Jmol script that loads the backbone (N, CA, C; Angstrom):
load data "model"
ATOM      1  N   MET A   1      -4.622  30.093 -59.536  1.00  0.00           N
ATOM      2  CA  MET A   1      -4.243  28.692 -58.905  1.00  0.00           C
ATOM      3  C   MET A   1      -5.099  28.166 -59.726  1.00  0.00           C
ATOM      4  N   ALA A   2      -4.454  26.417 -60.267  1.00  0.00           N
ATOM      5  CA  ALA A   2      -5.317  25.968 -61.253  1.00  0.00           C
ATOM      6  C   ALA A   2      -6.144  25.015 -60.421  1.00  0.00           C
ATOM      7  N   LYS A   3      -7.309  24.713 -61.174  1.00  0.00           N
ATOM      8  CA  LYS A   3      -8.503  23.701 -60.384  1.00  0.00           C
ATOM      9  C   LYS A   3      -7.631  22.472 -60.923  1.00  0.00           C
ATOM     10  N   LYS A   4      -7.889  21.592 -59.533  1.00  0.00           N
ATOM     11  CA  LYS A   4      -7.809  20.290 -59.531  1.00  0.00           C
ATOM     12  C   LYS A   4      -8.869  19.380 -61.025  1.00  0.00           C
ATOM     13  N   ALA A   5      -8.325  18.794 -61.674  1.00  0.00           N
ATOM     14  CA  ALA A   5      -8.971  17.417 -62.708  1.00  0.00           C
ATOM     15  C   ALA A   5      -9.666  16.496 -61.649  1.00  0.00           C
ATOM     16  N   ALA A   6     -11.462  16.521 -62.188  1.00  0.00           N
ATOM     17  CA  ALA A   6     -11.679  15.884 -61.595  1.00  0.00           C
ATOM     18  C   ALA A   6     -11.278  14.276 -61.881  1.00  0.00           C
ATOM     19  N   GLN A   7     -11.280  13.409 -60.326  1.00  0.00           N
ATOM     20  CA  GLN A   7     -10.640  12.417 -60.568  1.00  0.00           C
ATOM     21  C   GLN A   7     -11.963  11.273 -60.982  1.00  0.00           C
ATOM     22  N   ALA A   8     -11.486  10.327 -61.724  1.00  0.00           N
ATOM     23  CA  ALA A   8     -12.250   9.320 -62.676  1.00  0.00           C
ATOM     24  C   ALA A   8     -13.025   8.610 -61.105  1.00  0.00           C
ATOM     25  N   THR A   9     -13.647   7.910 -61.140  1.00  0.00           N
ATOM     26  CA  THR A   9     -14.896   7.069 -59.826  1.00  0.00           C
ATOM     27  C   THR A   9     -15.433   6.069 -60.511  1.00  0.00           C
ATOM     28  N   VAL A  10     -15.703   4.807 -59.823  1.00  0.00           N
ATOM     29  CA  VAL A  10     -16.362   3.942 -59.888  1.00  0.00           C
ATOM     30  C   VAL A  10     -17.041   3.209 -59.101  1.00  0.00           C
ATOM     31  N   THR A  11     -18.556   3.023 -59.268  1.00  0.00           N
ATOM     32  CA  THR A  11     -19.865   2.654 -58.012  1.00  0.00           C
ATOM     33  C   THR A  11     -19.801   1.357 -58.159  1.00  0.00           C
ATOM     34  N   VAL A  12     -19.572   0.842 -57.010  1.00  0.00           N
ATOM     35  CA  VAL A  12     -19.367  -0.527 -56.706  1.00  0.00           C
ATOM     36  C   VAL A  12     -20.864  -0.996 -55.488  1.00  0.00           C
ATOM     37  N   LYS A  13     -21.832  -1.759 -55.924  1.00  0.00           N
ATOM     38  CA  LYS A  13     -22.704  -2.213 -55.260  1.00  0.00           C
ATOM     39  C   LYS A  13     -22.068  -3.821 -55.273  1.00  0.00           C
ATOM     40  N   LEU A  14     -22.804  -4.262 -53.813  1.00  0.00           N
ATOM     41  CA  LEU A  14     -22.612  -5.322 -53.667  1.00  0.00           C
ATOM     42  C   LEU A  14     -24.053  -6.453 -53.590  1.00  0.00           C
ATOM     43  N   VAL A  15     -24.106  -7.286 -54.695  1.00  0.00           N
ATOM     44  CA  VAL A  15     -25.264  -7.963 -55.385  1.00  0.00           C
ATOM     45  C   VAL A  15     -25.256  -9.301 -54.781  1.00  0.00           C
ATOM     46  N   LYS A  16     -24.250  -9.968 -53.893  1.00  0.00           N
ATOM     47  CA  LYS A  16     -24.309 -11.394 -53.849  1.00  0.00           C
ATOM     48  C   LYS A  16     -23.349 -11.023 -52.593  1.00  0.00           C
ATOM     49  N   SER A  17     -24.348 -12.632 -51.673  1.00  0.00           N
ATOM     50  CA  SER A  17     -23.905 -12.205 -50.007  1.00  0.00           C
ATOM     51  C   SER A  17     -22.230 -13.020 -49.806  1.00  0.00           C
ATOM     52  N   THR A  18     -21.787 -12.387 -48.966  1.00  0.00           N
ATOM     53  CA  THR A  18     -20.227 -13.032 -48.519  1.00  0.00           C
ATOM     54  C   THR A  18     -20.264 -14.331 -47.874  1.00  0.00           C
ATOM     55  N   ILE A  19     -21.312 -14.702 -47.659  1.00  0.00           N
ATOM     56  CA  ILE A  19     -21.342 -16.357 -46.629  1.00  0.00           C
ATOM     57  C   ILE A  19     -21.186 -17.120 -47.643  1.00  0.00           C
ATOM     58  N   GLY A  20     -19.816 -17.990 -46.708  1.00  0.00           N
ATOM     59  CA  GLY A  20     -19.090 -19.087 -47.689  1.00  0.00           C
ATOM     60  C   GLY A  20     -17.733 -18.599 -48.208  1.00  0.00           C
ATOM     61  N   CYS A  21     -17.945 -17.285 -48.345  1.00  0.00           N
ATOM     62  CA  CYS A  21     -16.384 -17.003 -49.085  1.00  0.00           C
ATOM     63  C   CYS A  21     -15.499 -17.026 -48.616  1.00  0.00           C
ATOM     64  N   LYS A  22     -13.889 -16.756 -48.835  1.00  0.00           N
ATOM     65  CA  LYS A  22     -12.972 -17.119 -48.164  1.00  0.00           C
ATOM     66  C   LYS A  22     -12.643 -15.690 -47.242  1.00  0.00           C
ATOM     67  N   ALA A  23     -12.214 -15.655 -46.339  1.00  0.00           N
ATOM     68  CA  ALA A  23     -11.653 -14.962 -45.227  1.00  0.00           C
ATOM     69  C   ALA A  23     -11.227 -13.429 -45.987  1.00  0.00           C
ATOM     70  N   ASP A  24     -10.359 -13.725 -47.143  1.00  0.00           N
ATOM     71  CA  ASP A  24      -9.746 -12.781 -47.534  1.00  0.00           C
ATOM     72  C   ASP A  24     -10.588 -12.207 -48.487  1.00  0.00           C
ATOM     73  N   GLN A  25     -11.560 -12.536 -49.367  1.00  0.00           N
ATOM     74  CA  GLN A  25     -12.907 -12.139 -49.862  1.00  0.00           C
ATOM     75  C   GLN A  25     -13.710 -11.315 -49.108  1.00  0.00           C
ATOM     76  N   ILE A  26     -13.940 -11.634 -47.712  1.00  0.00           N
ATOM     77  CA  ILE A  26     -14.762 -10.661 -47.114  1.00  0.00           C
ATOM     78  C   ILE A  26     -13.774  -9.532 -46.476  1.00  0.00           C
ATOM     79  N   ALA A  27     -12.674  -9.750 -46.293  1.00  0.00           N
ATOM     80  CA  ALA A  27     -12.120  -8.593 -45.920  1.00  0.00           C
ATOM     81  C   ALA A  27     -12.116  -7.235 -46.915  1.00  0.00           C
ATOM     82  N   THR A  28     -11.797  -7.955 -48.246  1.00  0.00           N
ATOM     83  CA  THR A  28     -11.859  -6.950 -49.298  1.00  0.00           C
ATOM     84  C   THR A  28     -13.274  -5.973 -49.423  1.00  0.00           C
ATOM     85  N   VAL A  29     -14.362  -7.075 -49.539  1.00  0.00           N
ATOM     86  CA  VAL A  29     -15.781  -6.238 -49.184  1.00  0.00           C
ATOM     87  C   VAL A  29     -15.973  -5.069 -48.426  1.00  0.00           C
ATOM     88  N   LYS A  30     -14.856  -5.588 -46.928  1.00  0.00           N
ATOM     89  CA  LYS A  30     -14.923  -4.727 -45.938  1.00  0.00           C
ATOM     90  C   LYS A  30     -14.471  -3.408 -46.124  1.00  0.00           C
ATOM     91  N   SER A  31     -13.048  -3.657 -47.152  1.00  0.00           N
ATOM     92  CA  SER A  31     -12.233  -2.940 -47.480  1.00  0.00           C
ATOM     93  C   SER A  31     -12.598  -1.614 -48.196  1.00  0.00           C
ATOM     94  N   LEU A  32     -13.461  -2.209 -49.306  1.00  0.00           N
ATOM     95  CA  LEU A  32     -14.647  -1.407 -50.286  1.00  0.00           C
ATOM     96  C   LEU A  32     -15.597  -0.596 -49.438  1.00  0.00           C
ATOM     97  N   GLY A  33     -15.845  -0.673 -47.940  1.00  0.00           N
ATOM     98  CA  GLY A  33     -16.952  -0.030 -47.546  1.00  0.00           C
ATOM     99  C   GLY A  33     -18.487  -0.737 -47.716  1.00  0.00           C
ATOM    100  N   LEU A  34     -18.580  -2.011 -47.696  1.00  0.00           N
ATOM    101  CA  LEU A  34     -19.886  -2.441 -48.721  1.00  0.00           C
ATOM    102  C   LEU A  34     -19.840  -3.590 -47.108  1.00  0.00           C
ATOM    103  N   LYS A  35     -21.287  -3.691 -46.444  1.00  0.00           N
ATOM    104  CA  LYS A  35     -21.197  -4.026 -45.429  1.00  0.00           C
ATOM    105  C   LYS A  35     -22.561  -4.820 -45.464  1.00  0.00           C
ATOM    106  N   LYS A  36     -23.528  -4.797 -46.272  1.00  0.00           N
ATOM    107  CA  LYS A  36     -24.654  -6.006 -46.455  1.00  0.00           C
ATOM    108  C   LYS A  36     -24.672  -5.661 -47.792  1.00  0.00           C
ATOM    109  N   LEU A  37     -25.959  -6.442 -48.349  1.00  0.00           N
ATOM    110  CA  LEU A  37     -26.478  -6.754 -49.742  1.00  0.00           C
ATOM    111  C   LEU A  37     -26.991  -5.413 -49.958  1.00  0.00           C
ATOM    112  N   GLY A  38     -26.944  -4.953 -50.969  1.00  0.00           N
ATOM    113  CA  GLY A  38     -27.696  -3.451 -51.498  1.00  0.00           C
ATOM    114  C   GLY A  38     -26.415  -2.237 -51.554  1.00  0.00           C
ATOM    115  N   ASP A  39     -25.863  -2.403 -50.311  1.00  0.00           N
ATOM    116  CA  ASP A  39     -24.945  -1.416 -50.707  1.00  0.00           C
ATOM    117  C   ASP A  39     -24.358  -0.667 -51.421  1.00  0.00           C
ATOM    118  N   VAL A  40     -23.661   0.862 -52.054  1.00  0.00           N
ATOM    119  CA  VAL A  40     -23.323   1.208 -52.725  1.00  0.00           C
ATOM    120  C   VAL A  40     -22.338   2.008 -52.324  1.00  0.00           C
ATOM    121  N   THR A  41     -20.985   1.682 -52.761  1.00  0.00           N
ATOM    122  CA  THR A  41     -19.933   2.615 -52.576  1.00  0.00           C
ATOM    123  C   THR A  41     -19.506   3.183 -53.906  1.00  0.00           C
ATOM    124  N   VAL A  42     -18.680   4.849 -53.869  1.00  0.00           N
ATOM    125  CA  VAL A  42     -17.994   5.350 -54.730  1.00  0.00           C
ATOM    126  C   VAL A  42     -16.583   5.307 -54.274  1.00  0.00           C
ATOM    127  N   GLN A  43     -15.872   5.023 -55.172  1.00  0.00           N
ATOM    128  CA  GLN A  43     -14.250   4.359 -55.143  1.00  0.00           C
ATOM    129  C   GLN A  43     -13.496   5.312 -56.019  1.00  0.00           C
ATOM    130  N   PRO A  44     -12.789   5.769 -55.892  1.00  0.00           N
ATOM    131  CA  PRO A  44     -11.536   6.243 -56.936  1.00  0.00           C
ATOM    132  C   PRO A  44     -11.384   4.796 -57.949  1.00  0.00           C
ATOM    133  N   ASP A  45     -11.076   5.609 -59.249  1.00  0.00           N
ATOM    134  CA  ASP A  45     -10.570   4.893 -60.266  1.00  0.00           C
ATOM    135  C   ASP A  45      -9.081   4.466 -60.564  1.00  0.00           C
ATOM    136  N   ASN A  46      -8.576   3.617 -59.490  1.00  0.00           N
ATOM    137  CA  ASN A  46      -6.719   3.782 -59.401  1.00  0.00           C
ATOM    138  C   ASN A  46      -6.593   2.008 -59.588  1.00  0.00           C
ATOM    139  N   ALA A  47      -5.760   1.790 -59.515  1.00  0.00           N
ATOM    140  CA  ALA A  47      -5.099   0.415 -59.548  1.00  0.00           C
ATOM    141  C   ALA A  47      -5.616  -0.293 -58.296  1.00  0.00           C
ATOM    142  N   GLN A  48      -5.372   0.310 -57.052  1.00  0.00           N
ATOM    143  CA  GLN A  48      -5.322  -0.441 -55.950  1.00  0.00           C
ATOM    144  C   GLN A  48      -6.998  -1.046 -56.068  1.00  0.00           C
ATOM    145  N   THR A  49      -7.767   0.303 -56.765  1.00  0.00           N
ATOM    146  CA  THR A  49      -9.425  -0.156 -56.065  1.00  0.00           C
ATOM    147  C   THR A  49      -9.686  -1.334 -57.551  1.00  0.00           C
ATOM    148  N   GLN A  50      -9.376  -1.331 -58.617  1.00  0.00           N
ATOM    149  CA  GLN A  50      -9.274  -2.016 -59.575  1.00  0.00           C
ATOM    150  C   GLN A  50      -8.811  -3.802 -59.186  1.00  0.00           C
ATOM    151  N   GLY A  51      -7.811  -3.762 -58.526  1.00  0.00           N
ATOM    152  CA  GLY A  51      -6.938  -5.043 -57.546  1.00  0.00           C
ATOM    153  C   GLY A  51      -8.274  -5.709 -56.935  1.00  0.00           C
ATOM    154  N   LYS A  52      -8.778  -4.815 -56.104  1.00  0.00           N
ATOM    155  CA  LYS A  52      -9.717  -5.543 -54.619  1.00  0.00           C
ATOM    156  C   LYS A  52     -11.076  -5.834 -55.854  1.00  0.00           C
ATOM    157  N   ILE A  53     -11.721  -5.102 -56.772  1.00  0.00           N
ATOM    158  CA  ILE A  53     -12.933  -5.694 -57.686  1.00  0.00           C
ATOM    159  C   ILE A  53     -12.367  -6.724 -58.406  1.00  0.00           C
ATOM    160  N   LYS A  54     -11.467  -6.802 -59.177  1.00  0.00           N
ATOM    161  CA  LYS A  54     -11.081  -7.990 -59.377  1.00  0.00           C
ATOM    162  C   LYS A  54     -11.329  -9.281 -58.644  1.00  0.00           C
ATOM    163  N   LYS A  55     -10.693  -9.221 -57.526  1.00  0.00           N
ATOM    164  CA  LYS A  55     -10.893 -10.358 -56.553  1.00  0.00           C
ATOM    165  C   LYS A  55     -12.318 -10.919 -55.936  1.00  0.00           C
ATOM    166  N   ILE A  56     -13.410 -10.042 -55.959  1.00  0.00           N
ATOM    167  CA  ILE A  56     -14.558  -9.991 -55.642  1.00  0.00           C
ATOM    168  C   ILE A  56     -15.444  -9.868 -56.653  1.00  0.00           C
ATOM    169  N   ILE A  57     -14.988  -9.800 -57.973  1.00  0.00           N
ATOM    170  CA  ILE A  57     -16.295  -9.509 -59.169  1.00  0.00           C
ATOM    171  C   ILE A  57     -17.230 -10.206 -59.255  1.00  0.00           C
ATOM    172  N   HIS A  58     -17.073 -11.544 -58.683  1.00  0.00           N
ATOM    173  CA  HIS A  58     -18.366 -12.107 -58.667  1.00  0.00           C
ATOM    174  C   HIS A  58     -19.382 -12.330 -57.587  1.00  0.00           C
ATOM    175  N   LEU A  59     -19.001 -11.173 -56.706  1.00  0.00           N
ATOM    176  CA  LEU A  59     -19.823 -10.336 -55.634  1.00  0.00           C
ATOM    177  C   LEU A  59     -20.713  -8.980 -55.780  1.00  0.00           C
ATOM    178  N   VAL A  60     -20.127  -8.280 -56.548  1.00  0.00           N
ATOM    179  CA  VAL A  60     -20.564  -7.393 -56.932  1.00  0.00           C
ATOM    180  C   VAL A  60     -20.621  -6.700 -58.587  1.00  0.00           C
ATOM    181  N   GLU A  61     -21.445  -5.443 -58.165  1.00  0.00           N
ATOM    182  CA  GLU A  61     -21.731  -4.788 -59.475  1.00  0.00           C
ATOM    183  C   GLU A  61     -20.369  -3.318 -59.758  1.00  0.00           C
ATOM    184  N   VAL A  62     -20.340  -3.241 -60.760  1.00  0.00           N
ATOM    185  CA  VAL A  62     -19.593  -1.930 -61.165  1.00  0.00           C
ATOM    186  C   VAL A  62     -20.000  -1.069 -62.255  1.00  0.00           C
ATOM    187  N   THR A  63     -19.962  -0.094 -61.984  1.00  0.00           N
ATOM    188  CA  THR A  63     -20.201   1.071 -63.138  1.00  0.00           C
ATOM    189  C   THR A  63     -19.397   2.372 -63.175  1.00  0.00           C
ATOM    190  N   LYS A  64     -18.770   2.785 -63.886  1.00  0.00           N
ATOM    191  CA  LYS A  64     -17.713   3.615 -63.925  1.00  0.00           C
ATOM    192  C   LYS A  64     -18.541   4.978 -64.104  1.00  0.00           C
ATOM    193  N   ALA A  65     -18.185   5.636 -63.381  1.00  0.00           N
ATOM    194  CA  ALA A  65     -19.235   7.408 -62.757  1.00  0.00           C
ATOM    195  C   ALA A  65     -18.569   8.224 -63.168  1.00  0.00           C
TER     196      ALA A  65
END
end "model"
wireframe off; spacefill off
backbone 0.3
color backbone group
Protein backbone atom coordinates (compact mmCIF):
# COMPACT_ATOMS: atom_id res chain seq x y z
CA MET A 1 0.00 0.00 0.00
CA ALA A 2 1.39 3.40 -0.98
CA LYS A 3 1.76 6.10 1.64
CA LYS A 4 -0.46 9.13 1.37
CA ALA A 5 1.33 12.32 0.32
CA ALA A 6 1.66 14.93 3.06
CA GLN A 7 -1.02 17.58 2.70
CA ALA A 8 0.10 21.20 2.53
CA THR A 9 -0.84 23.27 5.56
CA VAL A 10 -0.91 26.90 6.66
CA THR A 11 -0.41 28.29 10.14
CA VAL A 12 -2.90 30.99 11.11
CA LYS A 13 -2.33 33.32 14.09
CA LEU A 14 -4.86 35.86 15.40
CA VAL A 15 -2.99 39.16 15.81
CA LYS A 16 -5.84 41.70 16.00
CA SER A 17 -8.95 41.76 18.16
CA THR A 18 -12.38 40.97 16.73
CA ILE A 19 -13.97 43.78 18.76
CA GLY A 20 -15.89 45.98 16.35
CA CYS A 21 -15.79 43.43 13.53
CA LYS A 22 -18.84 42.29 11.60
CA ALA A 23 -20.62 39.17 12.85
CA ASP A 24 -19.63 37.13 9.79
CA GLN A 25 -15.96 37.97 10.33
CA ILE A 26 -16.16 36.90 13.98
CA ALA A 27 -17.81 33.64 12.89
CA THR A 28 -14.99 33.08 10.38
CA VAL A 29 -12.35 33.58 13.09
CA LYS A 30 -14.15 31.02 15.29
CA SER A 31 -14.48 28.57 12.39
CA LEU A 32 -10.69 28.61 12.04
CA GLY A 33 -10.40 27.61 15.71
CA LEU A 34 -9.14 30.98 16.94
CA LYS A 35 -10.57 32.30 20.21
CA LYS A 36 -8.31 34.99 21.59
CA LEU A 37 -5.30 37.07 20.60
CA GLY A 38 -2.18 35.02 20.00
CA ASP A 39 -4.04 31.77 19.27
CA VAL A 40 -2.42 29.69 16.53
CA THR A 41 -3.95 26.88 14.47
CA VAL A 42 -2.70 24.72 11.63
CA GLN A 43 -5.21 24.43 8.77
CA PRO A 44 -5.14 22.49 5.50
CA ASP A 45 -4.12 24.64 2.54
CA ASN A 46 -7.25 24.31 0.38
CA ALA A 47 -9.78 26.58 -1.30
CA GLN A 48 -12.08 26.74 1.73
CA THR A 49 -9.31 27.79 4.11
CA GLN A 50 -7.95 30.34 1.63
CA GLY A 51 -11.43 31.89 1.33
CA LYS A 52 -11.74 32.19 5.11
CA ILE A 53 -8.29 33.75 5.38
CA LYS A 54 -9.08 36.24 2.61
CA LYS A 55 -12.17 37.38 4.53
CA ILE A 56 -10.20 38.15 7.72
CA ILE A 57 -6.69 38.82 6.39
CA HIS A 58 -6.57 42.13 8.33
CA LEU A 59 -6.91 40.19 11.62
CA VAL A 60 -4.52 37.28 11.10
CA GLU A 61 -0.93 36.43 10.25
CA VAL A 62 -0.48 33.49 7.87
CA THR A 63 2.61 31.38 7.24
CA LYS A 64 2.98 28.39 4.91
CA ALA A 65 3.95 25.25 6.78
